[in-house]
C-alpha positions in Angstrom: 61.6 187.7 105.4 58.9 186.5 103.5 58.1 182.8 103.5 55.3 182.8 100.9 56.0 181.7 97.2 56.2 184.5 95.1 56.2 184.1 91.4 58.8 181.7 89.6 59.7 181.5 85.5 59.0 177.8 86.5 55.6 178.4 86.7 55.0 179.3 82.9 54.9 176.8 80.1 56.2 179.0 77.3 57.9 182.0 76.7 54.7 183.5 75.6 52.9 182.9 78.9 55.7 184.3 80.7 56.2 187.6 78.6 52.2 188.1 79.5 53.1 187.5 82.9 55.8 190.3 82.9 53.3 192.6 81.1 50.2 192.4 83.3 49.6 192.8 87.1 50.3 189.9 89.3 46.5 190.3 90.7 43.0 189.9 89.4 41.7 193.5 88.4 38.6 192.8 90.2 40.0 191.7 93.5 43.2 193.4 95.0 43.2 192.0 98.5 45.7 189.0 99.2 44.1 185.6 98.1 44.9 182.2 99.3 46.1 179.2 97.8 43.4 177.4 98.6 40.3 179.8 97.4 41.4 179.5 93.8 40.8 176.7 91.1 43.8 175.5 89.4 44.9 177.8 86.0 47.2 176.4 83.3 49.2 179.4 83.7 51.1 180.2 87.2 48.3 181.1 89.7 49.6 185.1 90.3 47.3 185.3 93.3 49.5 182.8 95.2 51.9 185.7 95.8 51.7 186.2 99.8 51.4 190.0 100.2 49.2 192.7 99.0 50.5 194.7 96.0 49.0 197.5 94.5 47.3 197.5 91.0 50.1 197.8 87.9 53.0 196.8 90.5 55.3 194.9 88.6 57.3 192.4 91.1 60.0 191.9 89.0 60.8 195.5 88.6 63.6 197.3 91.0 62.0 200.5 92.6 65.3 201.6 94.3 67.4 201.2 91.1 70.5 203.5 90.5 70.1 204.3 86.8 73.5 206.0 86.5 75.2 202.7 87.5 72.9 200.2 86.3 70.7 198.8 83.2 67.6 198.6 83.2 65.8 195.6 82.3 63.3 195.8 79.3 60.5 193.2 79.3 62.4 191.2 76.5 65.4 191.1 78.1 63.7 189.8 81.2 61.9 187.4 79.2 65.2 185.7 77.7 67.1 185.9 80.9 64.1 184.0 82.9 64.0 181.6 79.7 67.5 181.2 80.2 67.5 180.2 83.6 64.6 177.8 83.1 66.8 175.7 81.1 68.8 174.7 84.0 66.2 173.1 85.8 67.8 174.7 89.2 64.9 176.4 90.7 63.4 174.8 93.7 65.8 172.0 93.7 67.2 170.4 96.7 70.7 171.5 98.3 73.6 170.0 96.2 76.8 169.3 97.8 79.0 170.7 95.2 77.5 173.9 95.5 77.3 173.7 99.6 81.4 173.0 99.2 81.8 176.2 97.1 79.9 178.6 99.7 81.6 177.0 102.6 84.8 177.7 100.9 84.0 181.2 100.3 82.6 181.7 103.5 86.5 180.5 105.0 88.4 182.7 102.5 86.6 186.2 103.2 85.6 185.3 106.9 81.8 186.5 106.5 78.9 184.2 108.0 76.6 184.3 104.8 77.4 183.3 101.5 75.0 182.4 98.8 74.2 181.0 95.3 71.4 183.3 94.5 69.2 183.2 91.4 67.1 185.7 90.3 63.6 184.7 89.4 60.5 186.6 88.6 59.2 187.9 92.0 62.1 186.2 94.6 65.6 185.4 94.7 66.1 181.6 95.3 69.3 180.1 97.1 70.7 176.9 95.6 73.4 177.1 98.6 72.2 179.4 101.8 75.2 178.8 104.1 74.2 181.1 107.3 70.7 181.6 106.2 69.7 178.4 108.1 66.3 177.0 106.4 65.4 180.0 104.3 65.4 179.2 100.7 64.3 182.5 99.1 63.4 186.3 99.8 61.1 188.8 97.7 62.8 190.0 94.5 62.1 193.6 95.9 64.3 193.5 98.7 67.1 191.7 96.7 70.5 192.8 96.7 71.0 190.6 93.8 68.6 192.3 91.6 70.8 195.2 92.0 74.1 193.3 91.4 72.8 191.7 87.7 71.9 194.9 86.4 75.1 196.7 87.8 77.5 198.1 85.4 80.1 196.8 87.7 81.7 193.1 87.4 81.5 193.3 91.0 78.6 194.6 92.9 79.7 196.1 96.1 77.8 197.8 99.1 80.5 198.6 101.8 77.9 200.1 104.4 74.0 199.3 103.9 73.5 202.2 106.4 75.1 204.6 104.2 73.6 203.4 100.9 70.1 205.4 100.0 69.0 202.4 97.8 69.3 199.4 100.9 69.3 201.8 104.4 65.4 200.9 104.7 65.4 197.2 103.1 63.9 194.9 105.4 67.1 192.6 105.0 68.9 195.2 106.7 66.5 196.6 109.3 65.6 193.2 110.3 67.2 189.6 110.0 69.9 189.1 108.7 70.7 192.4 109.4 73.0 192.7 106.6 75.8 195.6 106.7 78.3 194.4 104.0 77.3 193.0 100.5 79.5 191.6 97.6 78.2 189.7 94.6 79.4 188.5 91.2 76.7 188.0 88.5 76.6 184.3 87.5 76.7 185.0 83.7 76.0 181.7 81.3 77.5 181.1 78.5 75.0 182.6 76.3 75.8 185.6 78.2 72.6 185.9 80.5 72.7 187.1 84.4 71.0 184.4 85.9 71.9 185.5 89.6 75.0 185.9 91.6 77.6 184.5 93.9 77.6 186.8 96.9 79.1 187.4 100.2 77.1 188.6 103.2 78.7 190.6 106.6 76.8 191.7 109.7 79.7 194.2 110.2 80.1 197.0 107.2 83.3 196.9 105.3 84.4 200.3 104.1 87.2 199.5 102.3 85.2 197.1 100.3 87.2 194.2 98.9 91.0 194.3 97.9 91.9 193.7 94.2 93.0 190.0 95.7 89.6 189.5 96.9 87.7 190.5 94.2 89.7 188.1 92.1 89.0 185.2 94.4 85.6 186.0 94.1 85.3 186.0 90.5 87.0 182.8 89.9 84.6 181.4 92.8 81.7 182.6 90.8 83.3 181.1 87.7 83.6 178.0 89.6 79.6 178.0 90.6 78.9 178.9 87.1 81.2 175.6 85.6 79.2 173.7 88.1 75.7 174.7 87.0 77.0 174.1 83.4 78.0 170.6 84.2 74.8 169.9 86.0 72.6 170.9 83.0 74.8 168.9 80.7 74.5 166.1 83.2 70.5 166.6 83.2 70.6 166.6 79.4 72.3 163.3 79.2 70.1 161.7 81.4 67.2 163.3 79.9 68.2 162.2 76.3 68.8 159.1 77.8 65.5 158.6 79.0 64.3 159.8 75.5 66.0 157.3 73.7 65.0 154.6 75.8 61.4 155.8 75.2 62.1 156.1 71.6 63.8 152.8 71.3 60.6 151.2 73.0 58.3 153.1 70.8 60.3 151.6 67.7 60.1 148.2 69.3 56.3 148.5 69.6 55.8 149.6 66.0 56.8 146.3 64.3 54.1 143.9 66.7 51.9 146.7 66.5 52.2 146.6 62.8 51.3 143.4 62.5 48.2 143.7 64.4 47.1 146.5 62.2 47.7 144.5 59.2 46.0 141.5 60.6 42.9 143.8 61.6 42.7 145.2 58.4 42.9 141.9 56.6 39.8 140.7 59.2 38.1 143.9 58.2 38.4 142.9 54.5 36.8 139.6 55.1 33.6 139.8 53.7 32.7 136.4 55.1 33.8 137.2 58.6 32.0 140.7 58.2 28.7 139.2 57.7 29.1 136.8 60.6 29.9 139.4 63.1 26.9 141.5 65.0 26.8 145.0 65.3 28.5 144.7 69.0 31.5 142.4 67.2 32.1 144.8 64.4 31.9 147.7 66.7 34.7 146.5 69.2 36.6 145.4 65.8 36.4 148.9 64.9 37.7 150.3 68.3 40.4 147.9 68.3 41.5 149.4 64.9 41.0 153.1 66.4 43.1 152.1 69.4 45.9 150.6 67.1 46.1 153.9 65.0 46.4 156.0 67.8 49.0 153.6 69.5 51.1 154.1 66.2 50.7 157.6 65.9 52.0 158.0 69.6 55.1 155.8 68.9 55.8 157.6 65.7 55.5 161.0 67.3 58.0 159.7 70.0 60.1 158.3 67.4 60.0 162.0 65.6 60.8 163.9 68.8 63.7 161.9 69.9 65.1 162.8 66.1 64.1 166.5 66.7 61.7 166.2 63.8 58.5 168.5 63.1 56.8 166.7 60.0 55.7 169.2 57.8 52.8 167.3 55.8 49.2 168.6 57.2 48.5 164.7 58.0 51.9 163.8 59.6 52.4 162.2 62.8 52.8 164.9 66.0 51.7 167.7 63.5 51.1 171.0 65.3 48.3 172.4 63.2 46.1 170.3 61.0 42.4 170.2 60.3 40.3 168.6 63.0 37.0 167.4 62.2 34.8 167.6 65.1 32.4 164.7 64.2 35.2 162.4 63.4 37.0 163.3 67.0 34.1 162.6 68.6 33.0 159.5 67.1 36.6 158.4 67.9 36.2 159.3 71.9 32.5 157.9 71.9 34.1 154.5 70.0 37.0 154.1 72.3 35.0 155.0 75.6 32.2 152.3 74.7 34.9 149.7 75.4 36.4 151.2 78.3 35.7 149.9 81.9 33.4 152.3 84.1 30.7 152.0 86.8 28.8 154.8 85.5 26.9 156.0 82.2 28.7 158.1 79.9 27.5 161.0 77.5 29.0 163.3 74.8 27.1 166.9 74.2 28.2 168.9 71.7 26.8 172.8 71.3 25.4 173.9 68.1 28.0 176.6 67.9 30.7 174.1 67.4 32.1 174.5 64.1 32.5 171.4 62.1 36.5 171.4 61.9 39.3 173.7 63.2 42.7 174.2 63.0 44.6 172.2 65.8 46.3 168.8 66.4 43.7 166.1 66.7 45.9 163.6 68.4 46.7 165.9 71.0 43.5 166.8 71.7 42.1 163.3 71.7 44.8 162.1 74.2 44.3 164.9 76.6 40.3 164.2 76.5 41.1 160.6 77.3 43.2 161.3 80.2 40.5 163.4 81.3 37.9 160.7 80.7 39.9 157.6 82.1 40.5 159.3 85.2 36.7 160.1 85.8 36.1 156.1 85.2 38.6 155.6 87.8 37.2 157.7 90.1 33.2 158.2 89.7 31.3 155.2 91.2 27.5 156.8 91.2 25.9 159.7 89.0 27.4 159.9 85.3 30.5 161.3 83.3 29.7 163.8 80.8 31.8 165.1 78.0 30.7 168.6 76.7 32.3 170.7 73.8 31.1 174.1 73.4 32.8 177.5 71.9 33.4 180.5 74.3 33.2 184.0 72.0 35.6 186.1 73.0 32.9 189.2 73.6 30.9 186.9 75.8 30.6 188.6 79.2 30.9 187.2 82.4 28.6 187.3 85.3 29.8 188.5 88.7 29.4 184.4 89.9 31.5 183.3 87.0 34.2 185.9 88.1 34.3 184.9 91.6 34.1 180.9 90.9 35.1 179.9 87.2 38.6 180.1 85.4 39.6 183.2 83.5 40.0 181.6 80.5 35.9 180.6 80.2 34.9 183.4 81.1 36.6 186.3 79.2 38.7 184.7 76.1 40.6 187.2 74.3 39.8 185.1 71.3 37.3 182.6 70.3 38.3 179.3 72.3 37.0 175.8 72.1 35.9 174.5 75.2 36.0 170.6 76.5 34.7 169.8 79.7 34.4 166.5 82.1 31.9 166.2 84.3 32.1 163.7 86.7 30.6 163.0 90.1 33.3 161.5 91.9 34.8 162.4 95.6 36.1 165.0 94.3 40.1 166.4 94.8 41.4 167.5 98.2 42.7 171.4 98.3 46.2 170.1 99.4 46.4 168.5 95.8 45.8 171.7 93.9 49.2 172.9 94.3 50.7 169.8 92.3 48.0 168.7 89.7 49.5 169.1 86.2 52.9 169.1 87.2 55.6 166.8 86.8 57.0 166.6 90.3 55.2 166.7 93.4 56.3 170.3 94.8 54.2 170.2 97.9 57.2 169.3 100.2 55.7 166.2 101.4 58.3 163.5 100.2 58.9 165.3 96.8 62.5 163.9 96.2 61.9 160.6 97.9 62.1 158.0 95.3 59.1 155.8 96.5 57.0 159.2 96.6 58.1 159.9 93.1 57.0 156.8 91.6 53.5 157.2 93.5 53.2 160.5 92.0 54.3 159.3 88.6 51.4 156.4 88.8 48.9 159.1 90.0 49.5 162.3 87.8 51.2 161.5 84.9 48.2 162.1 82.5 47.4 165.3 83.9 50.7 166.4 83.2 50.3 165.2 79.4 47.5 167.1 79.3 49.4 170.3 80.7 52.1 169.9 78.0 50.2 168.9 75.2 47.8 172.0 75.4 50.2 174.0 76.0 51.8 173.1 73.1 48.7 174.2 71.2 48.7 177.8 73.1 45.7 176.5 75.0 45.1 176.7 78.8 43.7 173.6 81.1 42.4 173.0 84.6 40.1 171.7 87.2 37.2 173.3 89.5 34.8 171.7 91.9 31.5 170.7 90.2 29.7 172.6 92.9 30.8 175.7 91.6 29.3 175.1 88.4 26.1 174.1 90.0 26.1 177.3 91.9 26.8 179.6 89.2 25.0 177.7 86.1 22.7 174.7 87.8 21.6 174.6 83.9 24.7 173.3 82.7 25.3 170.3 85.1 22.6 167.7 84.6 24.2 164.8 86.5 22.8 163.1 89.5 23.7 165.3 92.6 22.2 163.3 95.5 21.7 165.1 98.6 25.0 166.9 97.8 27.4 167.8 95.2 30.8 166.5 94.3 33.0 165.9 91.4 35.1 167.6 89.3 35.2 169.6 85.9 38.1 169.2 84.1 38.5 171.6 81.3 40.6 172.4 78.6 40.6 175.0 75.8 42.4 175.9 73.0 42.4 178.6 70.3 39.6 178.3 67.8 40.9 178.8 64.4 38.9 178.1 61.4 40.2 176.7 57.9 40.6 179.1 55.6 38.1 177.3 53.4 35.6 176.5 55.8 31.8 177.1 55.2 29.1 177.1 58.0 27.1 174.9 55.8 29.8 172.4 54.7 31.5 169.7 56.6 34.8 168.5 56.4 33.4 165.0 55.7 31.4 166.2 52.8 34.5 168.7 50.9 35.0 167.7 47.5 38.4 166.2 47.1 40.9 168.9 45.7 42.5 168.2 42.4 45.4 165.6 42.3 49.1 167.5 42.5 52.4 165.9 41.5 54.4 165.8 44.4 58.3 165.3 43.7 60.9 163.2 45.6 62.3 166.1 47.4 58.6 167.1 48.7 58.4 163.6 50.0 57.2 163.1 53.6 55.9 160.5 55.5 52.3 160.2 55.7 50.9 158.0 58.5 47.6 156.8 59.2 44.7 159.0 60.1 42.1 157.8 62.6 39.5 156.0 60.5 35.6 156.3 60.6 34.2 153.3 59.0 35.9 150.3 57.6 39.4 151.4 59.0 41.5 149.1 56.5 40.1 151.0 53.9 41.0 154.4 54.8 44.3 154.0 56.3 46.8 156.2 54.5 49.7 154.4 52.9 51.8 157.4 53.3 53.8 159.5 50.5 55.1 157.4 47.8 56.9 157.2 44.4 56.4 155.2 41.2 59.0 155.8 38.6 59.9 154.5 35.0 62.4 151.7 34.9 64.8 153.9 33.2 66.7 156.9 35.4 63.5 159.0 34.9 62.8 161.3 38.1 60.6 159.4 40.7 57.2 161.0 41.3 54.1 160.6 43.3 50.4 161.0 42.6 48.9 162.1 45.8 45.4 163.0 46.5 45.9 166.4 48.3 42.8 166.0 50.4 42.9 162.6 51.4 47.0 162.0 51.0 46.0 159.0 49.4 48.5 157.6 46.1 46.8 157.2 42.9 48.0 155.8 39.7 46.1 155.5 36.6 45.4 151.7 35.9 47.3 150.3 33.1 44.9 149.4 30.1 47.6 147.3 28.6 49.2 145.1 28.3 47.2 142.2 28.9 47.4 140.5 32.5 49.7 137.1 32.4 47.9 134.0 33.1 50.5 132.9 35.2 50.7 133.5 38.9 52.3 137.0 39.5 55.2 136.7 42.2 56.0 139.0 45.0 58.8 138.8 47.3 58.6 140.5 50.8 61.9 141.5 52.8 61.2 142.2 56.1 62.9 141.4 59.2 59.3 141.1 60.9 57.9 137.4 60.5 54.5 139.3 61.7 54.6 141.5 58.8 55.6 139.2 56.6 52.9 136.7 57.3 50.4 139.7 57.2 51.3 140.8 53.7 51.9 137.1 52.3 48.1 136.8 53.4 47.1 139.5 51.8 48.9 139.1 48.3 48.3 135.6 48.6 44.4 136.5 48.4 45.4 138.3 45.5 46.5 135.2 43.7 50.3 136.2 43.8 52.8 133.6 44.5 54.9 134.9 47.6 58.5 134.6 48.3 60.0 135.7 51.8 63.6 136.7 52.9 64.1 137.7 56.5 66.9 140.1 56.1 68.4 142.5 53.4 71.4 139.7 52.4 68.9 137.1 51.7 66.6 139.4 49.8 69.4 140.4 47.6 70.3 137.2 46.7 66.9 135.9 45.7 66.4 139.4 43.8 69.6 138.3 42.0 68.2 134.7 41.0 64.4 135.5 40.5 62.2 137.9 38.7 59.1 139.4 40.7 56.1 141.7 39.7 56.6 143.6 43.1 59.1 143.8 45.7 58.1 144.7 49.1 61.5 145.9 50.9 61.5 147.3 54.5 63.7 149.8 55.4 65.4 149.0 58.7 66.8 145.3 58.9 69.7 143.6 60.1 72.6 142.7 58.0 71.8 144.9 55.1 69.1 147.5 55.2 66.5 148.6 52.4 68.3 151.2 50.9 71.4 149.5 50.7 69.5 146.3 49.1 68.2 148.7 46.3 71.4 150.4 45.5 73.4 147.0 45.0 70.5 145.4 43.0 70.3 148.2 40.4 74.1 148.3 40.1 74.0 144.3 39.6 71.2 145.0 37.3 73.0 147.2 34.8 75.6 144.5 34.3 73.9 141.5 34.7 70.2 141.9 33.7 69.8 145.6 31.5 66.8 144.6 30.0 64.5 144.5 33.1 64.1 147.1 35.9 62.8 145.1 39.2 60.1 147.1 40.6 60.6 148.0 44.3 58.2 149.4 47.0 60.1 150.5 50.1 57.9 150.2 53.5 58.4 151.5 56.8 56.6 152.4 60.2 60.1 154.2 60.8 61.3 156.2 58.6 60.8 159.7 58.0 60.8 162.1 55.1 64.1 162.3 54.4 64.8 158.6 54.6 62.0 158.0 52.3 63.6 159.9 49.7 66.8 158.3 50.4 65.3 155.2 49.6 63.9 156.6 46.3 67.6 157.9 45.3 68.7 154.6 46.3 66.4 153.0 43.6 63.5 152.2 45.1 60.4 153.0 42.9 57.8 153.8 45.7 57.5 154.3 49.3 54.5 153.2 51.1 53.9 153.6 55.1 53.3 150.5 57.4 50.7 148.9 57.8 49.7 148.7 54.4 45.8 147.9 54.1 44.6 145.3 51.7 42.7 147.8 49.6 46.1 149.6 49.1 47.7 146.2 47.9 45.0 145.7 45.5 45.8 149.2 44.1 49.3 148.5 44.1 48.8 145.1 42.0 46.8 146.8 39.7 49.0 149.9 39.0 50.7 150.6 35.7 54.0 149.9 37.0 53.1 146.2 37.9 51.3 145.3 35.1 54.6 146.7 32.9 56.9 144.8 35.1 54.6 141.5 34.6 54.7 142.4 31.0 58.4 142.0 30.8 58.6 138.8 32.9 56.3 137.4 30.5 58.6 138.3 27.6 61.7 137.3 29.7 60.4 133.5 30.4 59.0 132.9 26.9 62.6 133.9 25.6 64.2 131.9 28.1 62.0 129.1 27.6 62.9 129.2 23.8 66.4 129.1 24.4 66.0 126.4 26.7 63.7 124.5 24.1 66.4 125.0 21.3 69.4 123.8 23.4 67.6 120.7 25.0 67.0 119.9 21.5 70.7 120.2 20.5 71.7 118.2 23.6 69.2 115.6 23.2 70.5 114.9 19.3 74.0 115.0 20.6 73.2 112.6 23.5 71.5 110.4 20.7 74.6 110.8 18.7 77.0 109.8 21.4 74.8 106.6 22.3 74.8 105.5 18.8 78.2 106.1 18.4 79.1 104.0 21.4 76.7 101.2 20.3 78.7 100.7 16.8 82.3 101.0 18.3 81.0 98.0 20.9 82.4 94.4 19.6 79.7 93.3 22.1 76.3 93.5 23.2 76.5 96.5 25.5 74.2 98.7 27.5 74.8 102.6 27.3 75.8 104.0 30.4 74.3 107.7 31.1 76.1 110.3 32.7 75.2 111.4 36.5 74.3 114.6 37.5 73.8 116.2 40.8 72.3 120.0 39.9 73.1 123.0 42.3 71.3 126.3 42.0 69.5 128.6 44.5 66.1 129.1 43.1 63.3 126.7 41.6 63.3 127.8 38.1 67.1 128.1 37.4 66.9 124.2 39.1 64.6 123.2 36.3 66.2 124.7 33.5 69.5 123.5 34.5 68.1 120.0 35.1 66.0 119.9 31.8 69.1 120.8 29.8 71.2 117.8 31.8 68.5 115.1 31.1 68.3 116.2 27.8 71.9 115.9 27.0 71.5 112.1 28.6 72.9 112.8 32.3 71.3 111.5 35.2 70.2 114.5 38.0 70.9 113.8 41.5 70.1 117.1 44.1 71.0 118.0 47.4 69.5 121.1 49.4 72.5 122.8 51.2 76.0 123.0 51.7 76.1 120.2 54.6 74.9 117.5 52.1 77.3 118.5 49.1 80.1 118.4 51.2 78.7 114.7 52.2 78.3 113.9 48.4 81.6 115.2 47.5 83.4 113.0 50.2 81.5 110.1 49.2 82.7 109.4 45.8 84.8 111.1 43.0 82.3 113.0 40.5 83.0 113.6 36.7 81.8 117.2 37.4 80.0 119.2 40.1 78.4 122.3 39.7 78.0 123.8 43.0 76.0 126.9 43.8 77.7 129.8 45.7 74.4 130.7 47.8 74.0 127.6 49.5 72.3 127.4 52.9 74.4 126.1 56.0 77.9 126.0 54.0 78.1 128.6 50.7 79.5 127.1 47.5 83.2 128.3 48.3 82.8 127.4 52.0 81.7 123.7 50.9 85.2 123.6 48.4 87.5 125.1 51.2 86.4 122.3 53.3 86.4 119.8 50.7 89.9 120.5 49.3 91.0 120.6 52.8 89.6 117.0 53.6 90.9 115.9 50.2 94.8 117.0 50.5 94.7 114.1 53.6 92.1 111.5 52.4 92.6 111.1 48.8 95.4 110.6 46.0 93.5 112.1 43.1 92.2 115.4 42.8 88.5 116.2 42.0 88.3 117.9 38.6 85.4 119.5 36.9 83.9 121.5 39.9 82.4 124.7 38.5 80.9 127.7 40.8 77.7 128.8 40.2 77.5 132.8 40.9 76.9 135.9 39.7 79.9 137.5 41.1 82.4 135.4 39.0 83.1 135.5 35.0 84.1 132.1 33.5 87.7 133.1 33.6 87.8 134.5 37.1 86.6 131.2 39.4 87.7 131.5 43.0 90.5 129.3 44.2 89.8 125.5 44.3 87.3 125.8 41.5 87.7 124.6 37.5 85.4 127.4 36.4 82.6 129.6 36.9 79.2 129.7 35.7 77.2 133.0 35.7 73.7 134.0 36.7 71.5 134.4 35.5 71.7 131.2 33.8 72.6 130.6 30.1 71.7 127.3 28.6 74.6 127.4 25.8 77.1 127.9 28.4 76.0 124.8 30.5 76.0 122.6 27.0 79.5 123.5 26.7 80.3 122.9 30.0 78.5 119.5 29.8 80.5 118.5 26.6 84.1 119.5 28.2 83.3 117.9 31.1 82.4 114.8 29.2 85.3 114.9 27.2 87.8 115.2 30.4 86.3 111.9 32.3 85.6 108.5 31.3 82.0 108.6 32.6 81.0 112.2 33.6 79.0 112.6 36.3 77.6 116.1 38.1 77.2 117.4 41.5 74.5 120.1 41.6 73.7 121.6 44.8 71.0 123.6 45.3 68.9 125.4 48.6 65.6 124.1 49.7 62.5 126.6 48.6 58.8 125.8 47.6 58.1 124.5 44.2 57.3 127.3 41.1 
């Protein structure tokens, strides 16, 4: 039996490469002789030359030469590709023995009284045994001599060979004439739930059985086969579950990293915008800051890509994270690599060489290329102790001819590409790679047989080879190739291409990758992407909304970070729209020429559960002369929205207690009932939301969406946008009207207070002093408190204020008040909670019930106060309602006093 490993579906990354493998000869045309594994450089596709026997040109190792066409269904290339792709999905090839399969083969061996029973999976050039009872250490044989290859193509559901000596297909088979000396074979195909025959469950005897199997035996064999297939399916499901859990953990880690990372990027953006700081920095310090911004951009895109991969999403925006095809600016890619490598620790000089034939831009994935190149470069930095490290970028044309030396020494993808390819090489003068390590390079798991399944070995492998496996995954997804070869091979064939300090001997490696060179549709040889004129603006509707993550910046990163697609809408029920620059992906809005900006300080409410992000945004808005209010969760933000007016509300999507879209829905419903004359302008922000989430946010009531982090320049544009200017003008009008109402009511209150004092003086027969009523006021926000306090004091009442429900409860117990107004949104204890506690205490500790306790809330009307209260005052505050409440309280008590309670806040 053959012991050398034949071609396997597991060696091919994609369906495309697998199809190519089935249609091409398994050897190089220029060398039909057997080739040893150590004689060849590693390629991205399977090294077909590793097949351990001489095969003539044009021979296909997956086709069965002795197939009986009358009793079989010949397999087409397309059918075989689909079958092999299905087999790959089970991740079972080359796995270790598993007890659940061994038990079934042992049981079958006893039931049928046979020495050999196999779970055989038919691969490209081999049949591989998941369980091989009776064959000792043998785990595979060539497909050319495989009985199971016939069984999966047979028209019979049970493939039986009673006597191999009498069957012309097998009488000269090496497994019949030699070990294990097969005389009888019976196998049932392992049919997957999708209908593909992946292999067989078979029994083998060294003695012929002319009568074959009885009906009962056939049924037993079928049922055992079903048990094997069920076991494979359950194994696959469990592996997928474990993989899903690992993917979930990675996505959760990426999600959790985004919050602190967003804070870092926001702070870096503010530092980049600080002109005073920039003037004090020297060139080296400025370069370090730009490198930090670049690295944070890449980390963010990797994190978002991990989250989108877990969600199973494929962004369609050309600048979206995880994009498969987008325009890559070569100069920008090179600059970003150079900037990051400038700060990376290394012991030798680093150079970049770009050939003149490289176009200014091409279609690919800049992030995947950047990550792959950086994996090569960081490996080189770790290993190179002398000489230099060189990054070379060039184009290999499809019509380039290869020299004989190149054919012997260099990877085929570099010498004879079918189409033009962009090639990136990393040359280093390190110690090189030992030949025994070549078979496991660019693989996920060590398959060399040296402790591959030992946990410690796997951990060591993960530490040393994960970067190369990442290159394999990323470049294969782009339809490219990758590999490595000794630098001495390059020096032998092209001495002019290697200018490193070779010393007495040539050492080191050349790690390379190539991707298809596809030029942009509008590309011009004389126009670089950086100099292209911006295309006209286009209007994108909400239905087209997708996330626009930040691109990798060139200069002044905070100025160029893409803030994501957003939307601006009129306050009424108009369709939300976004103005986006088609080339830059930036939101543009016409600046408002009117109304004139208000002289008062504008207000912004930042609702985000991340303290880091709130602080960063707060600093940014403070620089723009905004007064900043903050809320750490959706419920807290909703309460502030009901009690205050803001030019801008920055609302995070994902928050505890109440998420952003829910806050937007609730405030829009509340506005319709309580504040129909004002539409609060809300900007949704998120580093985690996808396009669908953003669209849901707009539908929930948000006016615009921006992706985190939001640089200062974008905050400036937002502050000067037309919707914000209109909101500011509307607030001015409301404040002016409210001030006029308060002035009018205060004047009435003052007049009534004077009349009461005069009347009290005239009715007194002796000299007496008018006693002002005491008042303790309760509201959640400062403007409402000031308005309430002004009316009460003008009416002649003294005001006393506490800041939370705990103090309110203490003061209610302290004395009997003539009246109390309790805000329902107090900290520590809410208004209703405070009163429940007080009434319970009052039942056991007082003989007289406290009257005139009113709740201040937007949830209750004057006639629907909750149990325990004597009335309700609505929000927003109605001055005339307050005045009438004071009048009623004064008539019900001899010396009216009010308890008013509020939460703590900054002055307005």
